MINULUM-264229 format. One line per field, with one value per residue (C-alpha): residue in three letters; x, y, z. Coordinates in nm, 2 decimals. Last residue first. Layout:
code	ALA|...
px	X|...
py	Y|...
pz	Z|...
This chain:
code	LEU|GLU|ARG|ARG|SER|PHE|LEU|GLY|GLU|ILE|TYR|ARG|ILE|ALA|ARG|ARG|ILE|LEU|SER|ARG|LEU|ARG|ALA|PHE|ILE|ARG|TYR|GLN|GLU|PRO|HIS|VAL|SER|LYS|LYS|VAL|PRO|LEU|PRO|GLY|THR|TRP|GLU|VAL|VAL|MET|ALA|GLY|TRP|THR|LEU|GLY|GLY|GLY|PHE|GLY|VAL|PHE|VAL|VAL|LYS|ASP|LYS|PRO|LYS|ILE|GLN|SER|LYS|GLN|LEU|ALA|GLU|VAL|THR|ALA|ILE|PRO|ILE|SER|ALA|THR|SER|THR|ASN|GLY|TYR|ARG|ASP|VAL|ASN|ILE|VAL|PHE|ARG|ASP|LEU|PRO|MET|LYS|LEU|TYR|LYS|ALA|ALA|THR|GLU|ILE|ILE|ARG|TYR|ASN|ALA|GLN|HIS|PRO|VAL|ILE|TRP|GLN|VAL|ASP|ASN|THR|THR|LEU|LYS|VAL|GLN|GLU|LEU|ALA|GLU|LEU|VAL|ALA|ARG|GLY|MET|VAL|ARG|THR|ALA|PHE|ARG|PHE|VAL|GLU|LYS|GLY|ASP|MET
px	1.10|1.29|1.09|1.24|0.86|0.83|1.16|1.08|0.75|0.93|1.19|0.91|0.73|1.05|1.12|0.76|0.75|1.10|0.96|0.64|0.86|1.08|0.78|0.63|0.95|0.96|0.61|0.67|0.95|0.77|0.55|0.18|-0.07|0.05|-0.29|-0.25|-0.46|-0.50|-0.28|-0.44|-0.83|-0.76|-1.08|-1.04|-1.12|-0.98|-0.82|-0.80|-0.62|-0.56|-0.34|-0.23|0.04|0.00|-0.23|-0.27|-0.47|-0.50|-0.73|-0.69|-0.95|-0.78|-0.96|-0.66|-0.34|-0.16|0.17|0.32|0.64|0.67|0.27|0.39|0.69|0.44|0.19|0.48|0.60|0.26|0.16|0.51|0.51|0.31|0.58|0.90|0.93|1.22|1.32|1.40|1.24|0.95|0.83|0.54|0.25|0.03|-0.15|0.16|0.08|-0.22|-0.53|-0.69|-0.77|-0.62|-0.34|-0.27|-0.29|-0.03|0.22|0.13|0.24|0.51|0.71|0.65|0.56|0.48|0.13|-0.08|-0.11|-0.36|-0.40|-0.62|-0.96|-1.26|-1.15|-1.14|-1.50|-1.69|-2.03|-1.86|-1.88|-1.82|-1.47|-1.39|-1.51|-1.30|-0.97|-1.03|-1.07|-0.75|-0.55|-0.74|-0.61|-0.27|-0.19|-0.35|-0.17|0.18|0.09|0.03|0.37|0.56|0.40|0.43
py	5.36|5.08|4.79|4.45|4.33|4.30|4.10|3.88|3.79|3.66|3.47|3.29|3.19|3.05|2.84|2.74|2.64|2.44|2.26|2.18|1.99|1.83|1.66|1.58|1.37|1.22|1.13|0.90|0.76|0.63|0.41|0.48|0.22|-0.01|-0.11|-0.24|-0.53|-0.48|-0.67|-0.92|-0.91|-0.97|-0.97|-0.69|-0.65|-0.32|-0.24|0.07|0.19|0.53|0.55|0.92|0.78|0.41|0.12|-0.14|-0.39|-0.51|-0.81|-1.02|-1.24|-1.44|-1.41|-1.34|-1.45|-1.37|-1.59|-1.54|-1.45|-1.11|-1.07|-1.12|-0.89|-0.64|-0.65|-0.66|-0.33|-0.18|-0.26|-0.16|0.19|0.35|0.26|0.06|-0.12|-0.34|-0.46|-0.81|-0.97|-0.70|-0.90|-1.11|-1.17|-1.34|-1.68|-1.87|-1.73|-1.96|-1.83|-1.80|-1.42|-1.36|-1.57|-1.40|-1.08|-1.17|-1.33|-0.98|-0.76|-1.02|-0.96|-0.56|-0.28|-0.46|-0.32|-0.65|-0.82|-1.11|-1.36|-1.62|-1.48|-1.71|-1.91|-1.58|-1.49|-1.31|-1.10|-0.81|-0.59|-0.89|-0.91|-0.56|-0.60|-0.90|-0.74|-0.45|-0.66|-0.80|-0.54|-0.31|-0.58|-0.64|-0.27|-0.15|-0.41|-0.34|0.05|-0.01|-0.23|0.05|0.32|0.62
pz	-1.90|-2.09|-2.29|-2.17|-2.17|-2.55|-2.62|-2.29|-2.45|-2.77|-2.58|-2.33|-2.68|-2.81|-2.50|-2.49|-2.89|-2.81|-2.51|-2.69|-2.97|-2.73|-2.54|-2.85|-2.97|-2.61|-2.60|-2.95|-2.78|-2.50|-2.74|-2.78|-2.83|-2.55|-2.40|-2.04|-1.87|-1.50|-1.27|-1.04|-0.93|-0.58|-0.35|-0.12|0.28|0.43|0.79|1.00|1.30|1.46|1.78|1.71|1.45|1.33|1.30|1.02|0.87|0.48|0.44|0.09|-0.05|-0.30|-0.66|-0.86|-0.67|-0.33|-0.29|-0.62|-0.50|-0.67|-0.55|-0.16|-0.23|-0.38|-0.06|0.19|0.08|0.05|0.36|0.53|0.37|0.61|0.86|0.76|1.09|1.03|0.70|0.68|1.01|0.93|0.60|0.68|0.49|0.72|0.62|0.75|1.08|1.11|1.21|1.55|1.51|1.89|1.82|1.48|1.64|1.88|1.60|1.43|1.75|1.84|1.47|1.52|1.33|1.01|0.92|0.83|0.50|0.58|0.33|0.22|0.37|0.38|0.70|0.87|0.82|0.54|0.54|0.38|0.69|0.92|0.77|0.82|1.18|1.20|1.08|1.26|1.60|1.55|1.47|1.76|2.03|1.91|1.86|2.20|2.41|2.24|2.29|2.68|2.70|2.54|2.74|2.57
């Protein structure tokens, strides 16, 4: 493939996908706190930011540290942004990516934060039941083995 043409394609579809996704939910780029793009290339992200007329500091970028991590780039960037407390509850976030076969997509979300976790059962309790279940299954297999070893 022609690298220049792929670059043009990526910058064009990344910006358009963001705008189309925002249009679907009746928002504008001013309503969005963060864009989490596919981390293919810094120049692609930079050009998409210019296309969207958005400052680069509203993009979560980690391609400088990891390079192109393919399909994992958006989740990795999201986790890093959460660890740095960049993305907060009620923030509007756009995830946008492109990839193999020249496919692309974007999604707008309102970040709700982590769901509350109810810890009514402790992992130690699971281990006891797992060991008991394993022991019972081994006993059943042993008994089945005794009956299936009949010689003809």
